[in-house]
C-alpha positions, 0 to 999 in steps of 0.5 A: 632478114633471111631469104624467105624461100630458104626459111620456108624450105627449112620449115617444110622439112621440120619434123611434124612433132615441132608443129603445134595446134594452137595459135602462137603468142606473137608480139602484138606491135611487131617489136623486135621484128625484122619485118616491122613496117612490112606490107602484106598484100591481101586479095579477096573475092568480092565486096558483094558478100558480107563475109568477105568484107568481114574477112578483109577488115579482120585480116587488116586489123590483125596484121596492123596489130602485128606491125604490118601495113596491108594492101587490100584488094577485091576482085569483084568475082572476076578471076582475070581482075584478081590475077591482075591485082595480084600481079600488081601487088607483086610489082609493088613489092609486098612482103607476103600474099594472103589470097582467097581465090575467085577461081582456084585454078587461075593463079598458077602463072601469077604465083610463079611471079610471086615465087620469083620475087621471093614472096610467100603465099597463104591460101586463105579459106579457099585452097589454090589448086595446081600450083607448087607456090602455095606455102600454107593454107588456112581454113575451116574443116570444110567437110565438117561444115557439110556434115553439120548441115546434113545432120541438121536436116536429118535431125529436123526431119526425124530420119533416124527415127524412120520418118519419111519419105521427104522431098529434098533439093540439093544446092552446092557452091561454085564449081571453081571453088575447091571448098564446094566439093568438101562441103558437098561430100561432107553433106552427102556422106550423111545424106546418101543412105537416106537417098538410097533407102528413099526416105529422102527423094530428090524430085528434080533428079539433080543429085550429082555435084556438077548438076547442083553447083551455083556459079560464084555462090550467087543468090539470084542464080540459086533463086532462078534454079529453085524457080525452075525446079519448083515449076518443073518437078513439084506441081502439088508436091511439097519441098521438105528440105533444101541443102544450101551450102551458103547463106547467100544461096539460102536467101535466094532459095527462100525468095523462090520458095516464098514466091511459090507460096511457101511460108504463107497459109498452110504451106510451111517453109522447108528446112533450109541450111546455110553457112557463114552466119551472115547478118541477113540470114541470122535475122531470117533464122530468128524470124523463122524462115531460114532454119540453120547456118554454120558459123565460122568465126572469121576473126579466128581465121584472120588471126591464124593467117596473120600469125602465119605471115608473121611467123614466116617473115621472122623465120619461125614455123607456122602452126599447122594441124593438117599436113597431108589432106589438102593436096592441091594437085601440085603438092600437099599444102600444110594447113591449119583448120578451125572448127565450125559450129551449127547455129539455129534459133535455139542457140544463136544468142549464146554463140553469136551474141554472147560470143561477141560476133553480133550485138543484140541490137544488130539482130533486131 
């Protein structure tokens, strides 16, 4: 097999015209591959989130279908643990690394070790920052995720029809996750005009990204913040919408709202967005509690990541559809971005059940 870093350098210099925007048709069993039987290290953030369990299962299955073994580790939301796990994978001699970072600025040192060992790195869903040793990035169009959440709020409240004013509270993801800014910026691009003209009012006054982040995307942390906001800023006033970037945060927000009397009597729950179409949140949507989620087909994400690894290890050019937008502070990382979809009570059956993501029985 050719030197992987030499291959990657050649790939990086290839003309943009050579790149494609569709997944490749790779051999399912890895036959004819110099890397057949190779081992790929997969480092994911935590078992506590349903979505990362789904990612882990999907990535391992797709790699196996291409003839690779996997070493899957979860850092349990501890950046130091993840660094140690990745260092261990490097010492074990894995052929490539697929990494979803817990803290996207904590990996520069260990990725230097990967580069020294000639191990290519795929940044999975969360862009790793401040390292030149990230070869490719695979994710969804993260600003579009935020736009879909904001668009849902705008439509549900009738803001384009001039309705309002409405009270809204803003939540964002973890400050150490680069995706947080993309989600928030995408949302605020659409919501800011309505904040400016006072159709939307944030009674807490917490509108800056640094004021609304939620460490580790943690639901109980979001619940405590929502409790404090309701107690301090609302009194007899009512929350009409909550911008939530992730289903786990949405569940925490809803728990707080329900403990303050929302969803019972004459006090309806506000519009609450989400992301990842986690099972509990889809059930909540069906029950009329959470309003919306953004569905990202993790099976597609895993498939693209596995195809990227297979291409790299066989001296081929991975398919990318964005070369310049994802600058990690050390380089522009070539990326393949997938498109998310908005899901609510009106279309979950068509998108999630007919699409094979969940069965009807799972959603009962």
